C-alpha positions, -999 to 999 in steps of 0.1 A, spaced: 0 0 0 14 34 -10 22 60 17 0 91 16 15 125 10 -1 159 6 14 189 -11 0 223 1 1 248 -27 -15 281 -17 -7 299 -50 -29 273 -66 -19 269 -102 -1 237 -107 1 241 -145 22 273 -148 52 260 -128 70 234 -150 90 222 -120 60 217 -96 39 200 -123 67 175 -130 73 169 -93 36 161 -88 37 136 -117 69 120 -104 57 117 -68 23 103 -79 41 73 -92 56 64 -58 29 77 -34 -8 82 -29 -5 119 -37 -30 146 -28 -27 183 -38 -44 208 -15 -50 241 -32 -75 270 -34 -104 270 -58 -92 282 -92 -109 282 -125 -79 267 -143 -78 237 -119 -115 231 -124 -110 233 -162 -84 205 -162 -100 185 -135 -115 162 -161 -80 150 -171 -70 116 -160 -48 126 -131 -27 101 -111 -31 123 -81 -61 138 -62 -68 175 -62 -85 189 -30 -98 224 -34 -103 247 -4 -120 281 1 -98 311 -7 -105 325 27 -79 300 41 -53 317 19 -55 350 38 -24 351 60 -38 376 84 -70 357 90 -54 323 92 -28 335 118 -52 356 138 -85 337 140 -98 302 145 -97 294 108 -66 273 109 -81 249 134 -112 246 112 -90 241 82 -71 212 98 -102 195 109 -123 201 77 -98 186 54 -87 157 77 -51 167 76 -41 142 102 -44 113 76 -11 119 58 23 103 63 42 133 50 34 170 42 51 193 17 44 230 21 51 254 -7 63 289 1 52 310 31 16 300 38 23 264 27 50 260 53 28 276 80 1 250 73 27 221 71 42 232 104 8 233 121 0 198 109 34 187 123 26 202 157 -9 186 159 -2 152 145 36 149 146 36 144 108 70 150 92 71 177 66 93 194 40 95 228 24 96 239 -13 108 275 -16 100 292 -49 99 327 -34 125 342 -11 117 369 15 144 389 32 142 405 67 155 439 55 127 439 29 100 428 53 104 429 91 119 409 119 84 397 130 76 387 94 107 365 92 104 351 128 72 332 120 89 317 89 119 307 110 98 289 135 77 272 109 109 258 93 124 246 127 117 209 122 116 204 84 132 173 69 144 192 39 142 225 20 141 225 -18 157 256 -33 169 261 -69 206 268 -66 234 274 -41 230 312 -40 193 309 -33 201 281 -8 226 304 10 199 331 11 173 308 25 198 293 50 206 328 64 170 342 63 152 311 77 179 295 99 178 263 79 209 240 83 230 237 52 227 198 52 189 201 48 191 219 15 181 201 -17 189 219 -49 164 215 -77 161 241 -105 127 253 -116 124 231 -147 105 203 -163 118 168 -172 118 162 -209 136 181 -237 119 189 -270 143 190 -300 141 223 -317 128 224 -353 120 258 -368 83 262 -372 61 289 -387 30 281 -366 30 315 -349 39 333 -381 8 319 -398 -15 328 -368 -3 364 -366 4 369 -403 41 376 -398 65 377 -428 86 345 -428 117 366 -435 115 382 -400 133 367 -370 113 362 -339 120 372 -303 94 357 -280 83 365 -245 60 343 -225 44 350 -191 35 380 -170 37 416 -180 48 436 -149 71 465 -140 98 439 -130 97 423 -164 116 453 -179 92 462 -207 92 499 -198 130 499 -201 129 479 -234 107 505 -252 123 535 -236 160 525 -239 162 498 -266 151 492 -302 137 460 -318 154 460 -352 131 461 -383 141 425 -393 129 412 -360 94 409 -344 87 407 -307 58 382 -299 43 384 -264 25 353 -254 0 354 -225 -23 324 -220 -48 348 -202 -48 374 -230 -43 404 -208 -8 415 -220 -19 442 -244 -39 461 -217 -10 457 -192 16 468 -216 -4 499 -226 -4 510 -190 34 508 -189 43 520 -224 29 550 -242 33 538 -277 41 503 -290 63 497 -321 46 481 -351 68 450 -348 52 439 -315 26 412 -317 4 395 -291 -5 358 -289 -31 346 -265 -32 308 -273 -40 288 -242 -20 256 -238 -29 228 -214 5 226 -198 41 235 -201 47 203 -221 29 219 -250 51 250 -252 71 237 -281 41 244 -303 48 282 -301 85 283 -290 98 265 -321 86 295 -341 110 318 -323 147 324 -328 154 337 -293 135 336 -260 133 368 -239 135 366 -201 144 399 -184 143 407 -147 144 442 -133 141 443 -95 120 473 -84 118 466 -46 81 475 -46 72 443 -27 91 414 -11 85 394 -43 102 419 -66 134 428 -48 162 405 -39 139 376 -48 143 387 -84 178 400 -81 191 365 -73 168 347 -98 195 321 -105 180 288 -117 145 297 -104 132 311 -136 106 288 -152 106 310 -182 143 305 -189 142 268 -183 112 264 -206 129 282 -234 160 260 -230 140 228 -226 127 235 -261 161 242 -276 155 279 -277 185 301 -268 178 330 -244 183 367 -239 183 376 -202 195 402 -178 227 395 -158 224 364 -137 255 353 -117 246 316 -116 237 314 -154 268 335 -163 291 308 -151 273 282 -172 273 305 -203 311 302 -203 307 264 -211 274 263 -230 263 285 -259 228 291 -246 223 327 -256 231 362 -244 233 381 -211 225 418 -210 245 441 -186 223 470 -199 189 469 -217 204 492 -243 225 462 -255 194 444 -268 194 459 -303 230 451 -310 225 415 -298 196 410 -321 214 425 -350 244 402 -346 225 370 -338 227 343 -364 206 312 -361 231 283 -356 225 247 -347 250 251 -319 227 273 -299 198 249 -301 220 219 -294 237 235 -264 204 247 -250 191 211 -249 224 198 -235 224 224 -207 187 216 -200 193 179 -199 225 179 -178 218 208 -154 181 218 -153 160 187 -159 142 173 -129 154 138 -139 188 147 -125 173 152 -90 145 127 -87 165 100 -69 179 124 -42 144 139 -37 128 105 -34 155 93 -10 149 123 13 112 115 16 117 78 21 143 85 48 118 108 65 91 81 64 113 55 82 102 48 118 117 73 141 140 57 167 147 90 184 127 100 215 98 121 203 92 155 216 65 155 242 31 163 226 25 191 252 59 206 243 50 204 206 17 222 213 35 248 234 59 255 205 28 258 183 14 285 207 47 304 203 42 304 166 10 323 169 23 345 197 49 356 172 23 363 146 -1 388 161 -7 381 198 -45 378 192 -58 369 227 -92 357 215 -76 334 190 -51 321 217 -80 314 241 -98 293 214 -65 276 206 -58 266 242 -94 253 246 -89 232 214 -56 218 227 -73 206 259 -96 184 239 
């Protein structure tokens, strides 16, 4: 009989993160896997698919950090979804690790942490980070994407170095590049033009304001912006006063990251720029040290498409060995890079080699599975007294907001 594992994913969309999607498919082979996530239209849309795992949707009210830390909602959440039934819990990012830690305190269930977003004390507050540190105190492992992000997480969340597991944000399978004109035909683009493609969110941190203010897309190139939700045009018009004529928008919706080759093989280069703006904890150092945590970059390379990206210390070292594209030290360099770029088989070949040897989840599956299986072995150590565990749990909420009504309810609950 397979052991039962639950992944708690408060962000909710399992289809737009190539790494998480492949992790889910991999773990579902070895375990009875449940995914706990908020109600989202996209998950309902694909629920009819023949999944090898079970999706459990919960009300979005449980995703409000202030509510879940201040009121009795968390206790209701744990009871409502029978969270004591699992052998292992994996919490994703901040709220996910809070919930995983709570389950650990109540049921002594072992748990792990997947960190896709990094928050820093000097960009938030000491109190903000204290809760995270406590929630990570008893984890079996922490998945982070590269050694720099691992060092950041180690320092910010007090996680021992030996608990780090490095897994880049990437899928598993490569898709050999073969030039296609699929997107050209849809958008009525001249076959003689070269294509620079951008997939994903349009936001101030994605550098589009800088591109159209400081750089030029040459006349023999087109920029195609793909957004599965079709909102890029409106977002870009708020950022840029006037768009050049060689900018096109593509709103084809694909079922998963595995279908991206259908559009990416039309392109000659993939654009992935990151401009930290420090407006929020998500868009400061978290983006500055993007490293191997960019699903956009890994998806381009997975499909044999070389990249154009902003300076990235981790990727820079790999670019000395692999011809996977170009790195901008200034946005103004974009025009000259496009003008000098010549489509060569070497770029497509090296992109796939780099993906397969460095990024692909297949390189990390054994070590990941080993970590979980080790955690599932019977514990020969003396377990922490249940009262002590619950006392630690109370400290968790004292650190959050010191809500006396909530604490009174919590104490009554613990007496049951």
